[in-house]
C-alpha positions in Angstrom: 78.6 -20.2 -66.4 76.4 -20.5 -69.4 76.7 -24.1 -70.7 74.6 -23.6 -73.8 76.9 -20.9 -75.1 79.9 -23.0 -74.3 78.3 -26.0 -76.1 77.7 -23.8 -79.2 81.2 -22.6 -79.2 83.3 -25.6 -78.2 80.9 -28.6 -78.7 79.3 -31.0 -76.4 82.4 -32.2 -74.6 83.3 -28.9 -72.9 80.2 -28.4 -70.8 80.1 -32.1 -69.9 83.7 -32.0 -68.8 83.1 -28.9 -66.6 80.0 -30.4 -65.0 82.0 -33.6 -64.2 84.7 -31.4 -62.6 82.2 -29.4 -60.6 80.6 -32.7 -59.3 84.0 -34.2 -58.4 85.2 -31.0 -56.6 82.0 -30.7 -54.6 82.4 -34.3 -53.3 86.0 -33.9 -52.1 86.1 -33.2 -48.4 89.0 -32.7 -46.0 89.2 -33.9 -42.5 86.3 -32.5 -40.3 88.6 -30.6 -38.0 90.4 -28.8 -40.8 88.9 -25.6 -42.3 88.0 -26.0 -45.9 88.7 -23.2 -48.4 87.1 -24.9 -51.4 90.0 -23.5 -53.5 89.4 -25.8 -56.5 85.7 -24.9 -56.6 86.6 -21.2 -56.5 89.0 -21.8 -59.4 86.4 -23.5 -61.5 83.9 -20.7 -60.8 86.5 -18.0 -61.5 86.4 -16.5 -58.0 90.1 -17.0 -57.3 91.4 -13.7 -58.7 89.4 -10.9 -57.2 90.8 -9.5 -53.9 88.2 -8.4 -51.4 88.0 -7.0 -47.9 88.2 -10.4 -46.3 91.5 -11.2 -48.0 93.3 -8.3 -46.4 91.5 -7.7 -43.1 90.0 -10.8 -41.7 87.1 -10.4 -39.4 88.1 -12.2 -36.1 84.4 -12.9 -35.3 84.2 -15.1 -38.3 87.4 -17.1 -37.8 87.1 -20.8 -37.2 88.2 -22.2 -33.9 90.5 -25.2 -33.8 89.0 -28.0 -31.7 90.4 -31.3 -30.8 90.6 -33.4 -34.0 90.0 -36.7 -32.2 86.7 -35.5 -30.7 85.4 -34.2 -34.0 86.3 -37.3 -35.9 84.7 -39.5 -33.2 81.6 -37.4 -33.3 81.4 -37.6 -37.1 81.8 -41.4 -37.0 79.1 -41.7 -34.3 81.4 -43.0 -31.6 80.4 -40.4 -29.0 
């Protein structure tokens, strides 16, 4: 996204607001054992509308495996 063009068209507030939203969305995390789709980040970047190969035919080799949630959280907290 070109922030200088956005600033010239809509003023200083528009690019500042978008940058704050990008920063807030990048800091949000779900629980470590849940897969993250980063939907809000894709919406801000405009990547939410195109339909690609991976949307229709998922590649099984790239699928995430569900592990025990308690083990993953304990590992993230340094208890193991």
